[in-house]
Every structure is written in structure tokens, then in C-alpha cells.
C-alpha beads as a LAMMPS data file, in Angstrom:
LAMMPS data file: protein, C-alpha beads

393 atoms
392 bonds

1 atom types
1 bond types

-500.0 500.0 xlo xhi
-500.0 500.0 ylo yhi
-500.0 500.0 zlo zhi

Masses

1 110.0

Atoms # bond

1 1 1 422.343 126.503 -296.279
2 1 1 420.168 125.521 -299.239
3 1 1 416.801 123.997 -298.393
4 1 1 414.448 121.940 -300.560
5 1 1 410.709 122.555 -300.049
6 1 1 408.375 119.917 -301.517
7 1 1 404.605 119.811 -301.998
8 1 1 402.097 118.608 -304.603
9 1 1 401.073 122.185 -305.365
10 1 1 400.358 122.930 -309.036
11 1 1 402.297 125.896 -310.424
12 1 1 401.645 127.552 -313.774
13 1 1 404.304 129.215 -315.915
14 1 1 404.327 132.585 -317.647
15 1 1 407.241 134.665 -318.888
16 1 1 409.790 132.563 -317.039
17 1 1 408.000 132.953 -313.688
18 1 1 405.914 130.530 -311.626
19 1 1 402.395 131.390 -310.527
20 1 1 400.207 129.930 -307.774
21 1 1 396.436 129.788 -307.527
22 1 1 396.814 131.359 -304.085
23 1 1 398.196 128.715 -301.733
24 1 1 401.886 129.507 -302.289
25 1 1 402.353 133.157 -303.287
26 1 1 405.834 134.700 -303.243
27 1 1 405.217 136.172 -299.795
28 1 1 405.093 132.704 -298.207
29 1 1 408.778 132.023 -298.912
30 1 1 409.839 134.664 -296.371
31 1 1 409.013 132.260 -293.547
32 1 1 411.796 129.937 -294.754
33 1 1 414.266 132.563 -295.943
34 1 1 414.236 134.025 -292.432
35 1 1 416.233 130.953 -291.425
36 1 1 417.907 129.690 -294.607
37 1 1 420.124 131.251 -297.287
38 1 1 418.183 130.002 -300.299
39 1 1 415.240 127.811 -301.156
40 1 1 414.425 125.358 -303.936
41 1 1 410.743 124.564 -304.442
42 1 1 409.481 121.282 -305.869
43 1 1 405.910 121.176 -307.139
44 1 1 403.764 119.892 -309.965
45 1 1 403.816 121.353 -313.461
46 1 1 400.400 122.840 -314.175
47 1 1 401.276 124.074 -317.668
48 1 1 401.205 127.586 -319.049
49 1 1 399.171 130.344 -317.457
50 1 1 396.386 131.511 -319.797
51 1 1 393.870 134.336 -319.870
52 1 1 391.254 131.887 -318.568
53 1 1 393.205 131.293 -315.358
54 1 1 391.805 133.703 -312.777
55 1 1 393.041 134.401 -309.265
56 1 1 396.675 133.386 -309.837
57 1 1 399.470 135.308 -308.144
58 1 1 403.206 135.267 -308.721
59 1 1 405.200 132.788 -306.661
60 1 1 408.673 133.443 -308.094
61 1 1 411.118 135.348 -305.889
62 1 1 414.842 136.052 -305.682
63 1 1 416.723 133.296 -303.808
64 1 1 413.943 130.833 -304.735
65 1 1 414.291 128.360 -307.609
66 1 1 411.572 126.039 -308.907
67 1 1 411.684 122.425 -310.065
68 1 1 408.342 121.355 -311.522
69 1 1 407.724 117.630 -311.873
70 1 1 404.973 115.579 -313.503
71 1 1 401.854 114.719 -311.541
72 1 1 402.419 111.406 -309.734
73 1 1 399.114 111.472 -307.836
74 1 1 397.512 108.933 -310.144
75 1 1 396.959 105.194 -310.075
76 1 1 399.622 104.420 -312.707
77 1 1 402.328 106.256 -310.742
78 1 1 401.149 104.705 -307.488
79 1 1 401.523 101.208 -308.940
80 1 1 404.515 101.545 -311.280
81 1 1 406.230 104.713 -310.080
82 1 1 407.469 107.539 -312.279
83 1 1 411.025 107.345 -313.594
84 1 1 411.353 111.086 -314.230
85 1 1 410.123 112.034 -310.761
86 1 1 412.240 109.362 -309.077
87 1 1 415.452 110.508 -310.777
88 1 1 414.737 114.179 -310.033
89 1 1 414.067 113.239 -306.420
90 1 1 417.394 111.441 -306.006
91 1 1 419.352 114.242 -307.663
92 1 1 417.637 117.111 -305.828
93 1 1 417.957 115.506 -302.394
94 1 1 421.659 114.905 -303.053
95 1 1 422.159 118.554 -304.094
96 1 1 420.533 120.143 -301.020
97 1 1 421.443 120.365 -297.364
98 1 1 418.009 119.538 -295.919
99 1 1 414.402 118.928 -296.944
100 1 1 411.091 120.394 -295.827
101 1 1 408.109 118.348 -297.049
102 1 1 404.531 119.522 -296.775
103 1 1 402.323 116.460 -296.209
104 1 1 400.058 114.839 -297.134
105 1 1 401.412 114.910 -300.684
106 1 1 402.735 112.257 -303.031
107 1 1 405.832 114.251 -303.915
108 1 1 406.428 115.097 -300.273
109 1 1 406.313 111.437 -299.248
110 1 1 408.658 110.486 -302.095
111 1 1 411.245 113.081 -301.055
112 1 1 411.048 112.254 -297.333
113 1 1 411.765 108.595 -298.067
114 1 1 414.715 109.595 -300.259
115 1 1 416.018 111.957 -297.551
116 1 1 415.940 109.082 -295.078
117 1 1 417.777 106.877 -297.591
118 1 1 420.468 109.518 -298.168
119 1 1 420.626 110.371 -294.450
120 1 1 419.690 114.004 -295.079
121 1 1 417.979 116.032 -292.332
122 1 1 414.292 116.651 -292.995
123 1 1 411.252 118.293 -291.472
124 1 1 407.569 117.689 -292.146
125 1 1 404.763 120.244 -292.281
126 1 1 401.521 118.437 -291.435
127 1 1 398.732 120.346 -293.165
128 1 1 395.870 117.872 -293.514
129 1 1 394.444 114.417 -292.908
130 1 1 394.627 112.007 -295.873
131 1 1 392.075 109.684 -294.260
132 1 1 389.431 112.401 -294.310
133 1 1 390.444 113.495 -297.800
134 1 1 390.480 110.025 -299.375
135 1 1 387.467 108.635 -297.552
136 1 1 385.403 111.592 -298.721
137 1 1 386.911 111.636 -302.215
138 1 1 383.586 110.589 -303.686
139 1 1 384.340 107.161 -305.198
140 1 1 385.458 103.682 -304.230
141 1 1 389.061 104.276 -305.282
142 1 1 389.485 107.020 -302.690
143 1 1 387.961 104.906 -299.934
144 1 1 390.134 101.943 -300.906
145 1 1 393.304 104.037 -300.761
146 1 1 392.415 105.897 -297.536
147 1 1 393.894 103.320 -295.106
148 1 1 397.199 103.194 -297.014
149 1 1 397.488 106.998 -297.126
150 1 1 396.649 107.196 -293.425
151 1 1 399.238 104.618 -292.395
152 1 1 401.904 106.075 -294.700
153 1 1 401.582 109.547 -293.193
154 1 1 401.410 108.207 -289.654
155 1 1 404.602 106.203 -290.205
156 1 1 406.529 109.076 -291.784
157 1 1 405.593 111.572 -289.078
158 1 1 406.169 109.220 -286.157
159 1 1 409.934 109.150 -286.765
160 1 1 410.418 112.681 -288.130
161 1 1 413.094 114.748 -286.335
162 1 1 411.014 117.915 -286.834
163 1 1 407.269 118.316 -287.408
164 1 1 405.202 121.485 -287.707
165 1 1 401.411 121.063 -287.441
166 1 1 398.815 123.549 -288.679
167 1 1 396.441 122.541 -285.863
168 1 1 396.936 122.870 -282.137
169 1 1 395.582 119.417 -281.206
170 1 1 393.760 117.464 -283.926
171 1 1 396.523 116.437 -286.337
172 1 1 398.942 115.892 -283.452
173 1 1 396.544 113.363 -281.962
174 1 1 395.973 111.487 -285.204
175 1 1 399.555 111.649 -286.543
176 1 1 401.882 111.979 -283.539
177 1 1 405.577 112.706 -283.864
178 1 1 407.017 110.340 -281.282
179 1 1 410.438 111.760 -280.512
180 1 1 411.100 114.803 -282.708
181 1 1 410.734 118.518 -282.015
182 1 1 407.226 119.812 -282.794
183 1 1 405.244 123.020 -282.864
184 1 1 401.859 124.182 -284.120
185 1 1 401.539 127.085 -286.502
186 1 1 398.712 127.685 -288.946
187 1 1 399.503 128.323 -292.603
188 1 1 397.021 131.169 -292.451
189 1 1 398.613 134.611 -292.355
190 1 1 396.190 137.357 -291.395
191 1 1 397.367 140.925 -291.062
192 1 1 396.331 142.686 -287.874
193 1 1 392.757 143.931 -288.276
194 1 1 391.588 147.316 -287.032
195 1 1 388.861 147.431 -284.388
196 1 1 386.565 149.386 -286.693
197 1 1 386.081 146.178 -288.708
198 1 1 384.268 144.744 -285.694
199 1 1 382.378 147.997 -285.137
200 1 1 381.194 147.969 -288.746
201 1 1 380.141 144.338 -288.344
202 1 1 378.039 145.125 -285.276
203 1 1 376.407 148.016 -287.135
204 1 1 375.643 145.684 -290.036
205 1 1 374.025 143.157 -287.692
206 1 1 371.903 145.860 -286.072
207 1 1 370.572 147.097 -289.411
208 1 1 367.361 145.548 -290.689
209 1 1 365.232 145.378 -293.803
210 1 1 367.906 143.761 -295.968
211 1 1 368.367 140.281 -297.439
212 1 1 370.664 137.958 -295.505
213 1 1 373.828 137.049 -297.392
214 1 1 375.302 133.630 -296.695
215 1 1 378.824 132.995 -297.963
216 1 1 381.268 130.172 -298.625
217 1 1 384.752 130.040 -300.178
218 1 1 385.674 126.866 -302.026
219 1 1 386.730 125.439 -305.348
220 1 1 383.637 124.502 -307.346
221 1 1 385.321 121.342 -308.648
222 1 1 386.023 120.040 -305.147
223 1 1 383.631 117.854 -303.197
224 1 1 385.483 118.464 -299.940
225 1 1 384.069 121.908 -299.215
226 1 1 380.462 120.777 -298.797
227 1 1 378.950 123.303 -301.189
228 1 1 376.141 120.843 -301.860
229 1 1 375.512 120.509 -298.106
230 1 1 375.102 124.283 -297.786
231 1 1 372.706 124.357 -300.753
232 1 1 370.608 121.521 -299.323
233 1 1 370.524 123.164 -295.888
234 1 1 369.370 126.488 -297.291
235 1 1 366.717 124.813 -299.416
236 1 1 365.404 123.051 -296.305
237 1 1 365.466 126.293 -294.297
238 1 1 364.113 128.472 -297.103
239 1 1 360.541 128.885 -295.832
240 1 1 361.741 129.792 -292.324
241 1 1 364.194 132.475 -293.430
242 1 1 363.680 136.090 -294.454
243 1 1 364.856 137.081 -297.933
244 1 1 368.347 135.645 -298.497
245 1 1 371.122 134.990 -301.007
246 1 1 373.931 132.437 -300.993
247 1 1 377.205 133.525 -302.609
248 1 1 380.012 131.051 -303.320
249 1 1 383.448 132.494 -303.988
250 1 1 385.833 130.275 -305.925
251 1 1 386.832 128.836 -309.268
252 1 1 386.132 125.667 -311.234
253 1 1 383.060 124.070 -312.786
254 1 1 379.884 124.902 -310.859
255 1 1 377.495 123.055 -313.207
256 1 1 376.535 120.279 -310.780
257 1 1 375.859 122.721 -307.946
258 1 1 373.771 124.960 -310.177
259 1 1 371.763 121.922 -311.208
260 1 1 371.254 120.942 -307.568
261 1 1 370.046 124.439 -306.682
262 1 1 367.655 124.312 -309.649
263 1 1 366.271 120.928 -308.618
264 1 1 365.702 122.231 -305.082
265 1 1 363.961 125.349 -306.361
266 1 1 366.460 127.916 -305.055
267 1 1 368.586 128.558 -308.155
268 1 1 367.546 132.231 -308.151
269 1 1 369.099 132.618 -304.680
270 1 1 372.432 130.815 -305.261
271 1 1 375.196 132.855 -306.918
272 1 1 378.611 131.585 -308.015
273 1 1 380.573 134.808 -308.019
274 1 1 383.920 133.467 -309.282
275 1 1 387.355 134.106 -307.804
276 1 1 388.938 137.246 -306.381
277 1 1 392.591 138.164 -305.797
278 1 1 393.730 137.259 -302.283
279 1 1 393.891 139.986 -299.661
280 1 1 391.674 143.039 -299.530
281 1 1 389.248 142.028 -302.330
282 1 1 388.411 138.849 -300.393
283 1 1 388.141 140.762 -297.119
284 1 1 385.769 143.264 -298.728
285 1 1 383.594 140.396 -299.939
286 1 1 383.602 138.802 -296.471
287 1 1 382.471 142.128 -295.020
288 1 1 379.341 141.836 -297.195
289 1 1 378.549 138.338 -295.884
290 1 1 376.222 138.020 -292.869
291 1 1 376.821 134.338 -292.010
292 1 1 379.760 132.282 -293.290
293 1 1 379.611 128.513 -293.935
294 1 1 382.450 125.963 -293.728
295 1 1 380.565 122.644 -294.155
296 1 1 383.713 120.782 -295.218
297 1 1 384.308 117.034 -295.245
298 1 1 388.092 117.438 -295.018
299 1 1 390.368 120.225 -293.746
300 1 1 393.504 120.931 -291.796
301 1 1 392.810 124.332 -290.306
302 1 1 390.727 126.218 -292.906
303 1 1 392.192 129.505 -294.067
304 1 1 388.865 130.808 -295.347
305 1 1 387.119 130.292 -292.014
306 1 1 389.841 132.121 -290.091
307 1 1 389.714 134.977 -292.595
308 1 1 385.939 135.180 -292.158
309 1 1 386.322 135.193 -288.376
310 1 1 388.897 137.983 -288.599
311 1 1 386.184 140.109 -290.217
312 1 1 383.830 139.386 -287.313
313 1 1 381.661 137.141 -289.467
314 1 1 379.375 134.731 -287.531
315 1 1 380.111 131.251 -288.856
316 1 1 378.736 127.705 -288.957
317 1 1 380.908 124.713 -289.821
318 1 1 381.448 120.979 -289.517
319 1 1 383.081 119.415 -286.475
320 1 1 386.077 117.974 -288.318
321 1 1 389.865 118.310 -288.124
322 1 1 390.983 121.597 -286.556
323 1 1 387.658 123.421 -286.888
324 1 1 386.595 122.721 -283.256
325 1 1 389.734 124.654 -282.274
326 1 1 388.130 127.716 -283.870
327 1 1 384.386 127.516 -283.144
328 1 1 382.257 126.423 -280.201
329 1 1 380.195 123.220 -280.388
330 1 1 376.954 125.215 -280.769
331 1 1 378.213 126.407 -284.175
332 1 1 379.218 122.942 -285.390
333 1 1 377.443 120.058 -287.140
334 1 1 378.581 116.627 -288.288
335 1 1 379.977 116.467 -291.809
336 1 1 377.177 115.956 -294.312
337 1 1 374.355 116.725 -291.870
338 1 1 372.478 119.372 -293.836
339 1 1 369.349 118.972 -291.668
340 1 1 371.271 120.052 -288.569
341 1 1 372.894 122.876 -290.523
342 1 1 369.457 124.061 -291.676
343 1 1 368.227 124.176 -288.076
344 1 1 371.254 126.150 -286.926
345 1 1 370.915 128.561 -289.854
346 1 1 367.299 129.366 -288.964
347 1 1 368.076 129.799 -285.263
348 1 1 371.126 131.987 -285.861
349 1 1 369.639 134.181 -288.586
350 1 1 366.800 135.227 -286.278
351 1 1 368.906 135.920 -283.179
352 1 1 370.503 139.365 -283.386
353 1 1 372.050 139.115 -279.920
354 1 1 373.779 135.839 -280.746
355 1 1 375.001 137.210 -284.059
356 1 1 376.651 140.093 -282.215
357 1 1 378.158 137.762 -279.621
358 1 1 379.621 135.498 -282.302
359 1 1 380.979 138.473 -284.217
360 1 1 382.967 139.582 -281.161
361 1 1 383.986 136.026 -280.265
362 1 1 385.262 135.223 -283.768
363 1 1 387.024 138.557 -284.201
364 1 1 388.968 138.047 -280.975
365 1 1 389.728 134.363 -281.652
366 1 1 391.237 135.253 -285.042
367 1 1 393.824 137.449 -283.297
368 1 1 395.677 134.230 -282.433
369 1 1 396.352 133.855 -286.153
370 1 1 397.695 137.321 -286.867
371 1 1 400.845 137.188 -288.948
372 1 1 403.273 138.639 -286.327
373 1 1 402.179 136.047 -283.737
374 1 1 402.651 133.131 -286.129
375 1 1 405.844 134.495 -287.680
376 1 1 407.633 134.557 -284.320
377 1 1 406.760 130.942 -283.498
378 1 1 407.487 129.713 -287.016
379 1 1 410.842 131.495 -287.288
380 1 1 412.015 130.048 -283.976
381 1 1 411.085 126.578 -285.211
382 1 1 412.845 126.862 -288.578
383 1 1 415.979 128.349 -287.028
384 1 1 416.060 125.420 -284.636
385 1 1 415.771 123.068 -287.623
386 1 1 418.589 124.954 -289.355
387 1 1 420.858 124.470 -286.337
388 1 1 419.934 120.778 -286.263
389 1 1 420.632 120.385 -290.000
390 1 1 424.000 122.142 -289.678
391 1 1 424.899 119.740 -286.892
392 1 1 424.138 116.809 -289.210
393 1 1 426.604 118.035 -291.833

Bonds

1 1 1 2
2 1 2 3
3 1 3 4
4 1 4 5
5 1 5 6
6 1 6 7
7 1 7 8
8 1 8 9
9 1 9 10
10 1 10 11
11 1 11 12
12 1 12 13
13 1 13 14
14 1 14 15
15 1 15 16
16 1 16 17
17 1 17 18
18 1 18 19
19 1 19 20
20 1 20 21
21 1 21 22
22 1 22 23
23 1 23 24
24 1 24 25
25 1 25 26
26 1 26 27
27 1 27 28
28 1 28 29
29 1 29 30
30 1 30 31
31 1 31 32
32 1 32 33
33 1 33 34
34 1 34 35
35 1 35 36
36 1 36 37
37 1 37 38
38 1 38 39
39 1 39 40
40 1 40 41
41 1 41 42
42 1 42 43
43 1 43 44
44 1 44 45
45 1 45 46
46 1 46 47
47 1 47 48
48 1 48 49
49 1 49 50
50 1 50 51
51 1 51 52
52 1 52 53
53 1 53 54
54 1 54 55
55 1 55 56
56 1 56 57
57 1 57 58
58 1 58 59
59 1 59 60
60 1 60 61
61 1 61 62
62 1 62 63
63 1 63 64
64 1 64 65
65 1 65 66
66 1 66 67
67 1 67 68
68 1 68 69
69 1 69 70
70 1 70 71
71 1 71 72
72 1 72 73
73 1 73 74
74 1 74 75
75 1 75 76
76 1 76 77
77 1 77 78
78 1 78 79
79 1 79 80
80 1 80 81
81 1 81 82
82 1 82 83
83 1 83 84
84 1 84 85
85 1 85 86
86 1 86 87
87 1 87 88
88 1 88 89
89 1 89 90
90 1 90 91
91 1 91 92
92 1 92 93
93 1 93 94
94 1 94 95
95 1 95 96
96 1 96 97
97 1 97 98
98 1 98 99
99 1 99 100
100 1 100 101
101 1 101 102
102 1 102 103
103 1 103 104
104 1 104 105
105 1 105 106
106 1 106 107
107 1 107 108
108 1 108 109
109 1 109 110
110 1 110 111
111 1 111 112
112 1 112 113
113 1 113 114
114 1 114 115
115 1 115 116
116 1 116 117
117 1 117 118
118 1 118 119
119 1 119 120
120 1 120 121
121 1 121 122
122 1 122 123
123 1 123 124
124 1 124 125
125 1 125 126
126 1 126 127
127 1 127 128
128 1 128 129
129 1 129 130
130 1 130 131
131 1 131 132
132 1 132 133
133 1 133 134
134 1 134 135
135 1 135 136
136 1 136 137
137 1 137 138
138 1 138 139
139 1 139 140
140 1 140 141
141 1 141 142
142 1 142 143
143 1 143 144
144 1 144 145
145 1 145 146
146 1 146 147
147 1 147 148
148 1 148 149
149 1 149 150
150 1 150 151
151 1 151 152
152 1 152 153
153 1 153 154
154 1 154 155
155 1 155 156
156 1 156 157
157 1 157 158
158 1 158 159
159 1 159 160
160 1 160 161
161 1 161 162
162 1 162 163
163 1 163 164
164 1 164 165
165 1 165 166
166 1 166 167
167 1 167 168
168 1 168 169
169 1 169 170
170 1 170 171
171 1 171 172
172 1 172 173
173 1 173 174
174 1 174 175
175 1 175 176
176 1 176 177
177 1 177 178
178 1 178 179
179 1 179 180
180 1 180 181
181 1 181 182
182 1 182 183
183 1 183 184
184 1 184 185
185 1 185 186
186 1 186 187
187 1 187 188
188 1 188 189
189 1 189 190
190 1 190 191
191 1 191 192
192 1 192 193
193 1 193 194
194 1 194 195
195 1 195 196
196 1 196 197
197 1 197 198
198 1 198 199
199 1 199 200
200 1 200 201
201 1 201 202
202 1 202 203
203 1 203 204
204 1 204 205
205 1 205 206
206 1 206 207
207 1 207 208
208 1 208 209
209 1 209 210
210 1 210 211
211 1 211 212
212 1 212 213
213 1 213 214
214 1 214 215
215 1 215 216
216 1 216 217
217 1 217 218
218 1 218 219
219 1 219 220
220 1 220 221
221 1 221 222
222 1 222 223
223 1 223 224
224 1 224 225
225 1 225 226
226 1 226 227
227 1 227 228
228 1 228 229
229 1 229 230
230 1 230 231
231 1 231 232
232 1 232 233
233 1 233 234
234 1 234 235
235 1 235 236
236 1 236 237
237 1 237 238
238 1 238 239
239 1 239 240
240 1 240 241
241 1 241 242
242 1 242 243
243 1 243 244
244 1 244 245
245 1 245 246
246 1 246 247
247 1 247 248
248 1 248 249
249 1 249 250
250 1 250 251
251 1 251 252
252 1 252 253
253 1 253 254
254 1 254 255
255 1 255 256
256 1 256 257
257 1 257 258
258 1 258 259
259 1 259 260
260 1 260 261
261 1 261 262
262 1 262 263
263 1 263 264
264 1 264 265
265 1 265 266
266 1 266 267
267 1 267 268
268 1 268 269
269 1 269 270
270 1 270 271
271 1 271 272
272 1 272 273
273 1 273 274
274 1 274 275
275 1 275 276
276 1 276 277
277 1 277 278
278 1 278 279
279 1 279 280
280 1 280 281
281 1 281 282
282 1 282 283
283 1 283 284
284 1 284 285
285 1 285 286
286 1 286 287
287 1 287 288
288 1 288 289
289 1 289 290
290 1 290 291
291 1 291 292
292 1 292 293
293 1 293 294
294 1 294 295
295 1 295 296
296 1 296 297
297 1 297 298
298 1 298 299
299 1 299 300
300 1 300 301
301 1 301 302
302 1 302 303
303 1 303 304
304 1 304 305
305 1 305 306
306 1 306 307
307 1 307 308
308 1 308 309
309 1 309 310
310 1 310 311
311 1 311 312
312 1 312 313
313 1 313 314
314 1 314 315
315 1 315 316
316 1 316 317
317 1 317 318
318 1 318 319
319 1 319 320
320 1 320 321
321 1 321 322
322 1 322 323
323 1 323 324
324 1 324 325
325 1 325 326
326 1 326 327
327 1 327 328
328 1 328 329
329 1 329 330
330 1 330 331
331 1 331 332
332 1 332 333
333 1 333 334
334 1 334 335
335 1 335 336
336 1 336 337
337 1 337 338
338 1 338 339
339 1 339 340
340 1 340 341
341 1 341 342
342 1 342 343
343 1 343 344
344 1 344 345
345 1 345 346
346 1 346 347
347 1 347 348
348 1 348 349
349 1 349 350
350 1 350 351
351 1 351 352
352 1 352 353
353 1 353 354
354 1 354 355
355 1 355 356
356 1 356 357
357 1 357 358
358 1 358 359
359 1 359 360
360 1 360 361
361 1 361 362
362 1 362 363
363 1 363 364
364 1 364 365
365 1 365 366
366 1 366 367
367 1 367 368
368 1 368 369
369 1 369 370
370 1 370 371
371 1 371 372
372 1 372 373
373 1 373 374
374 1 374 375
375 1 375 376
376 1 376 377
377 1 377 378
378 1 378 379
379 1 379 380
380 1 380 381
381 1 381 382
382 1 382 383
383 1 383 384
384 1 384 385
385 1 385 386
386 1 386 387
387 1 387 388
388 1 388 389
389 1 389 390
390 1 390 391
391 1 391 392
392 1 392 393
């Protein structure tokens, strides 16, 4: 059985292979190939990979083919459509046995609607909330489009025969699948972590006489991650904290955030360290962080936060989407509330006992997201979808 996987992910090309900025490396395709014979991936064409592109990893794999389409997530395509994408959609749906669409995404929505038209079996992966994303996009166009994106996703999911959610409760409540088979399974895949990671974390917390390192992972060009909120909170808390440094791991243009840090008088304490390859390099960096921030405006279930928790890192975040499924209310603030974040930073940084308690709590919570646990649930779901799709033939 040949399956079509669709998402708005940008892929770059080099030497005949496709590369991902990290979200869809080659290892991710195993979750589908455990149930299906072959896989065709539809994404957006991000152009050629260059020496300036850092942090990319190969996505190409045997039994996986790629079909890269133009970007249709723009106003012109929304209003007038895109002839090239529409034709490719019709042809690809006709050529495959079933479709898996990762939503929200413009391409995903296009292919689901075509699958319904051609009476092809389909499943939806629900990975985020378009209302949160569009409403917090940063301009009037995003806010104007938010209700349409919200209603479109809600309508598509409500009648889906299969739906996999990355949260345990939040997305299910906002975008319910009324009659289809559902499961929850995070996209995060964390290898089992040895107990000495927690032991080393406790030792780090007990040590003194060192600057506190705050950390955050997020694309510098994105407004969703709340980098500015973290900077404002730390500037407000500055006089009540011991010596500290804020490191932001990611890629993109950091100019506006550097300017903000300068205007707030903390530019010497804010470091944009660039990107790192996924896996151990990121884990090593997280091990150097004392308190991790996730002050996002929009998420599904944040990979970076779960990775930080798996390293026993005490964390503070916003109370949006699936984040309350990870952290207790005492570690949460409303999106955009940098004053509340500043207060929690000061209280947490000076409380060694609470830091140790959160380290243990987060380390143990992250075990629910270990790869073997998720793989079992995910494989059962996709094999069930395979049996359903075969029955539709």
C-alpha cells in the first residue's frame, strides 16, 4: 500500500536529496513505513541548500519519494488558487491508496478535500491550533484570517475517519473528531535518558558561585516563541537576580531582539548562539541551561520543552495549548505576561529546593514521551488505518 503524506514543510534540495531544517528528518518516516509499503511526501519547495543553511539534516530515504510544490500559503493563492498545486493534488491523490495530512497546513487541507472528492481514505495528524497561530501572527491579516482557519480545521477534523492528536486533551477539545478513530501521540521522539542525567542536574543545582543560564529554543524570525517576552521579563527581573545570561538557540534574523535587549540595557547578557544539529549537541546545550523558558503564543505540544524536561531542566512557560499537560500551574503564565514571568523567574532562581523538585518532576514526566512508548501507540494506530484503507479498496 502506497501512502501520501502531506504537510507545508519546506524542504531544500542538494545532490538529488531532500533536506529538512529538523522537523522531518529521515528517521521520522519509520513511523509510517512500519505500517505501509512505501511513502510519498508532499511539501513545499524551499530551493537549493547552500552553505549558509545551518542545522539541516537529510530527509531522503529508500521507499520514500518527494513531490515539492510551490508555496500556496499566501494571499494570492488563498484568493485565486494555484493551478500547479491543484493539478498535482488531483494527480497525486488519484495515484495513491490513502492520504495522511498533517494539519494545520494549506497543502494538507487541499489534499484532504481532494481525498474526500475522490473518495480516498484519509487520516489527519492534528499538530497545532491555527486560531492561536493566526491571531498571534503579528498583523491584521493574521487576525482577519484566524476565524476562517479555525473553522476550516474544525470542519475537516470533525468528519475525519482517523485523527491523531499531538496533545492528550487540548486539541481534542478545540477540534473534536466526532465519529472517527482517534489517539494522542506527540511528534516528539526522545530516546530513553539515563538516570545520571538527573543526578548531574541535581549536582549542578547544588553548586553555587556561578552565573545562572536561562535558555530558550526558537526561530529568531518567528514571533510565536515569545523571545521578546523572555527578554522583557529578564530585564524587569535583572536587579533581583544574581549574575545571569540568557542564551537563545535557533536560526533566523535576531536583529529586532538584539535591539530590544539593547534598549532595555541587557544586551551584554543576551546571547544568540545560533543553531545546533538535533540530538546530542542540543542535549549537551540543555544540560548547561539552569532554567528553560517556553513563553510561546502558539504551540501544539512543544518539542523543545519536552527535550528540556528530559534533561531535568526546571522550566517556565505559558499556559497555552498542550503546555499545561506538561507543567504545573505554578510554572505557567498567560501568554505575553512578562511581568508575571519576571516574578516567577526571581522566585524560582532563588529557591534551590524547588529547583531540585522541578528537576525530578520534569525528568519523570518526560518519560511519557520516550520513543519506545510513543512508537507502540503510533504503530498500532497506523496499522489500524492501513486495515481501514485496505477495506475501502
